[in-house]
Every structure is written in structure tokens, then in C-alpha cells.
VEXKE-305109 format. One record per residue (C-alpha): x, y, z; chain; residue number from 1. Coordinates in steps of 0.2 Angstrom, whole numbers. Layout:
N
X	Y	Z	chain	n
X	Y	Z	A	NUM
...
//
This chain:
352
X	Y	Z	chain	n
422	732	427	A	1
440	728	431	A	2
454	741	427	A	3
464	736	412	A	4
481	737	421	A	5
475	725	434	A	6
471	711	422	A	7
489	706	417	A	8
494	706	436	A	9
480	695	441	A	10
484	683	427	A	11
502	683	433	A	12
498	678	451	A	13
485	665	445	A	14
499	657	434	A	15
511	657	448	A	16
498	648	459	A	17
495	635	446	A	18
513	632	444	A	19
516	630	463	A	20
502	618	465	A	21
509	607	450	A	22
492	603	443	A	23
500	594	428	A	24
513	585	438	A	25
512	567	445	A	26
503	566	461	A	27
518	560	470	A	28
527	577	467	A	29
514	587	477	A	30
510	574	490	A	31
522	568	503	A	32
522	550	505	A	33
518	546	523	A	34
516	529	532	A	35
500	521	530	A	36
495	524	548	A	37
498	543	548	A	38
480	548	547	A	39
465	538	541	A	40
456	543	526	A	41
438	548	525	A	42
433	540	509	A	43
420	528	516	A	44
406	518	508	A	45
393	530	513	A	46
402	545	506	A	47
410	539	490	A	48
404	521	488	A	49
389	525	476	A	50
400	536	465	A	51
414	523	464	A	52
402	509	459	A	53
395	520	445	A	54
412	524	439	A	55
416	505	438	A	56
399	498	432	A	57
407	492	416	A	58
420	482	426	A	59
407	473	436	A	60
397	470	420	A	61
412	462	412	A	62
414	451	428	A	63
397	444	427	A	64
401	440	409	A	65
417	431	414	A	66
407	421	427	A	67
394	416	415	A	68
408	411	403	A	69
417	401	416	A	70
401	391	421	A	71
397	387	402	A	72
415	381	399	A	73
413	370	414	A	74
398	361	406	A	75
406	359	389	A	76
413	341	385	A	77
432	341	383	A	78
441	336	368	A	79
440	317	367	A	80
459	313	366	A	81
465	296	360	A	82
469	285	375	A	83
476	268	369	A	84
480	252	378	A	85
499	256	379	A	86
495	272	388	A	87
485	264	402	A	88
501	259	412	A	89
503	278	417	A	90
484	280	420	A	91
480	266	432	A	92
482	276	449	A	93
468	273	461	A	94
453	285	463	A	95
454	294	479	A	96
444	307	488	A	97
451	325	486	A	98
460	331	502	A	99
454	348	497	A	100
436	347	490	A	101
432	359	476	A	102
418	368	486	A	103
432	374	498	A	104
442	383	485	A	105
431	398	484	A	106
431	399	503	A	107
450	401	505	A	108
454	409	488	A	109
440	422	487	A	110
430	424	504	A	111
446	424	515	A	112
455	438	505	A	113
438	448	505	A	114
438	446	524	A	115
455	453	525	A	116
450	467	513	A	117
435	471	524	A	118
446	471	540	A	119
458	484	532	A	120
443	494	527	A	121
437	496	545	A	122
455	500	550	A	123
458	513	536	A	124
440	518	531	A	125
446	519	513	A	126
432	513	501	A	127
444	514	486	A	128
456	501	494	A	129
441	490	498	A	130
432	492	481	A	131
448	490	470	A	132
455	475	481	A	133
438	465	479	A	134
437	470	460	A	135
455	465	457	A	136
453	449	466	A	137
437	444	457	A	138
445	448	440	A	139
460	438	445	A	140
450	423	449	A	141
437	424	435	A	142
450	427	422	A	143
460	412	429	A	144
444	401	429	A	145
440	405	411	A	146
458	402	405	A	147
459	386	415	A	148
442	379	409	A	149
446	383	391	A	150
463	375	391	A	151
455	360	400	A	152
443	357	386	A	153
455	361	372	A	154
468	349	378	A	155
458	334	385	A	156
472	326	394	A	157
467	311	404	A	158
469	311	423	A	159
481	298	432	A	160
466	288	438	A	161
458	288	421	A	162
458	269	420	A	163
446	267	434	A	164
435	281	428	A	165
434	272	411	A	166
433	254	418	A	167
426	255	436	A	168
424	236	436	A	169
443	233	431	A	170
438	225	415	A	171
446	235	400	A	172
440	235	383	A	173
447	242	367	A	174
442	244	349	A	175
452	238	333	A	176
464	254	334	A	177
468	251	352	A	178
457	265	359	A	179
448	263	375	A	180
429	259	375	A	181
424	266	392	A	182
408	259	401	A	183
409	270	416	A	184
399	284	422	A	185
399	297	408	A	186
401	312	420	A	187
415	304	428	A	188
424	300	412	A	189
421	318	406	A	190
430	324	421	A	191
443	312	418	A	192
448	321	402	A	193
451	337	412	A	194
468	335	419	A	195
478	350	412	A	196
479	362	419	A	197
474	360	438	A	198
459	370	443	A	199
463	369	461	A	200
481	375	458	A	201
476	390	447	A	202
462	396	458	A	203
473	394	473	A	204
487	404	466	A	205
476	417	458	A	206
467	421	474	A	207
480	418	488	A	208
493	426	476	A	209
483	442	475	A	210
481	441	494	A	211
500	439	496	A	212
503	455	485	A	213
490	464	495	A	214
497	460	512	A	215
515	464	506	A	216
509	482	501	A	217
499	485	517	A	218
513	479	529	A	219
527	488	518	A	220
536	472	517	A	221
549	479	506	A	222
552	496	514	A	223
571	493	515	A	224
571	493	534	A	225
577	475	535	A	226
562	467	544	A	227
563	450	537	A	228
549	443	548	A	229
536	452	537	A	230
540	440	524	A	231
532	426	534	A	232
516	435	532	A	233
519	437	513	A	234
524	419	510	A	235
510	411	520	A	236
496	412	507	A	237
508	406	494	A	238
513	391	505	A	239
494	386	507	A	240
492	387	488	A	241
508	376	486	A	242
501	363	498	A	243
484	363	489	A	244
493	360	472	A	245
503	346	480	A	246
488	338	487	A	247
481	336	469	A	248
496	325	465	A	249
495	315	481	A	250
477	311	477	A	251
481	306	459	A	252
470	319	452	A	253
483	328	442	A	254
500	325	434	A	255
514	336	441	A	256
514	346	424	A	257
496	350	427	A	258
498	359	444	A	259
514	368	438	A	260
504	375	423	A	261
489	379	434	A	262
500	388	447	A	263
508	398	433	A	264
492	404	426	A	265
485	409	443	A	266
500	418	449	A	267
502	427	432	A	268
484	433	433	A	269
486	439	451	A	270
501	450	447	A	271
492	457	432	A	272
476	461	441	A	273
484	468	456	A	274
495	480	447	A	275
480	486	438	A	276
474	494	454	A	277
489	495	465	A	278
507	501	464	A	279
520	487	466	A	280
523	483	484	A	281
541	489	484	A	282
535	507	479	A	283
533	520	493	A	284
515	521	487	A	285
513	503	487	A	286
502	502	502	A	287
487	511	493	A	288
477	510	477	A	289
480	522	463	A	290
462	529	465	A	291
466	534	483	A	292
480	545	478	A	293
471	553	464	A	294
456	557	475	A	295
468	564	488	A	296
477	575	475	A	297
460	581	468	A	298
454	585	486	A	299
470	594	491	A	300
471	604	475	A	301
452	609	477	A	302
454	614	495	A	303
469	625	492	A	304
462	634	477	A	305
446	637	486	A	306
456	646	500	A	307
465	658	489	A	308
454	674	489	A	309
460	688	477	A	310
459	705	485	A	311
464	722	479	A	312
475	733	490	A	313
475	752	491	A	314
487	756	476	A	315
477	745	464	A	316
488	729	465	A	317
482	712	468	A	318
488	700	481	A	319
483	682	485	A	320
480	679	503	A	321
476	664	513	A	322
471	666	531	A	323
480	682	533	A	324
497	677	525	A	325
503	680	507	A	326
508	665	495	A	327
522	671	484	A	328
530	661	470	A	329
537	649	483	A	330
522	643	493	A	331
526	641	511	A	332
514	626	513	A	333
509	611	503	A	334
496	597	505	A	335
502	581	513	A	336
495	563	511	A	337
483	564	525	A	338
476	581	520	A	339
486	592	532	A	340
498	606	527	A	341
517	605	529	A	342
531	616	525	A	343
542	616	510	A	344
557	611	522	A	345
547	596	529	A	346
542	591	511	A	347
560	591	505	A	348
567	583	520	A	349
554	569	520	A	350
558	566	501	A	351
576	565	504	A	352
//
């Protein structure tokens, strides 16, 4: 049984340790923000992947629901908007093959960014970064897809080549109210009522916009060092998305308002979904996901507490020792971003 006079002293020392470790403070107050390449993390798929997947099982379930919803909306017939004879002068553009076929959109908007995420995983060995990047990308693309298909069906705007979809033989026919009586292929006509917004544009900006944000964080494009060449890497995915959107106008598949609307939907979803998992790229912690810093904070705090061994000296007082030296109210060492220890002087100078 512990002596009564030792209990208050032990409580005092433990209180000081808790204050020094700043358990209740934000993680960036106890972790020095070092460059991304200081020391690679050890959070791998083998060690942390299963637990991470279990933690986000509901997110993956919602993704499957979004995918199903997007497919169902794609099969729904859009609103049959009135198309009169006087409107046909703006809808008589020729039907042309798409410069960018729709089957290629998932390749460059989803698979290409995932390949980049995997490459960074093999460099960093950070399963949090890989998992959250893939999860954020899929949320961005699938939410964009649901919004795009829902708006397409609700608006029912005819495409610029609607005349030839409706009258493939060039012989137009109208009812007594002047509305078209189409005699073309029903599926081609149905797609002809899905002009706004552009699916190519929305998917391109949602996927490649997310990739652009991811790259800007990884290469620290906004680190205030003045390396403007980094912006070329950041802008390249956005340039590709812009060219895809422009091709939809050149192919007479969309009006210019359609691609602008689709682009705004896509880039907005990319920003929202990226910031759900990552800090803004212009932050000092913008190169990593929030989950990585939380896991590192927990591991550093657990390691430090486990190394603090209470011992009683000859006069009945308690001192907290770690590897032979005493930690007083101002700890001499703190946990850094890569898991190593650093002095208070180094921490303060690095923060300044």
C-alpha cells in the first residue's frame, strides 16, 4: 500500500507530464512539421490496412450506393422537353464521333489518379495517404456522376445535333403545336435530350481536379519558396480536363453552357472531397492526410508515456525517469513528425 504522503506528489508529477505532452492540444502543437521526405512512415497496408478498412466500412458502403444510383439514373429517360420547329436552326449541327470516347473517361479520371496514389504509397509507405486519396477520389467522381445524371434527366436539354438524332433521313415532321415528331432510334433520341450538363466535363474536372490538388500538396507547390515551375505539374491535369471539355463543343455534342456547368460541378466536388481527407495544399501539413498526423500523434504520445517509469528514491519522493535522465516541468525532448525525438530549442527554432 502506498504511503499517504506520496500520493499527492505522484499526482502532481503525472499532471505535469500530461501538460507537457499536450494531449488536449492540436496535433500540430506537439509535432514538428518536417518536410515530406524527412523519414518515411511505417503505416503500411499489411500493418494498418485492415483496421483502416474496418474504420471506413460505412464510407465504402455509401460509395456502392452512389455507384448504383448513378447507373440507375443513367438508364432513366430524361424529361421530354418541348422542341419546336423554330428551335431547330440551333440544333442542326452534324453528328460526329467523339474525340474522347466515354469509355476512356474512367481511365484518365479515375485509374490514372489511382496509379499516382499507388506510386506515392510505394515511396512513402503510408496506407492512410493511399486509402484516403482513393476514397476521396471515388467520392468526388461518384457524387459528381449522380449530380450530373440527375440534372441531365431533370433538364432534358437537346444537344446541338438533335435534328439529325430526331430525323436521321433529314425529313422533319411536326405536330399541330409545332413540336417535333421524331422517327429516329429511340436510344439515340434519348441521349439527345441529355445535353446539360456535360458528363465528360464534370467527370474530367472531378477526377483530374482531385489529382491536381493531391499533387500540389505532395510537391509543396505553395511552400512560399518561389518555385513557380511546380505550378506546371499542378496545372497539367486541369489543362487536360479543359481540352476534354472543349472537345465536346467541337464535336457538337454540347453547348458551351453545358461544359461550363459540368466543369463547375466537377471541380467543386473535387475540392470538397479533397478537403474532407487532406489539409489545403498551402498549409504546412498539406502534404499528408489528417489521419496520418492523428495516428502519428497517438503513437508518439503512447511511446512517451510507456517510457515514463515512476520510481521512489531513498527519501520517499517520486521522480519520473526516462533512460536515466529526469523529465521536469519543461521536458527536454519532444516527439517529431518522423517519430524521432528533438529538443525544445530545435522545435521552437523550426516553428519560427
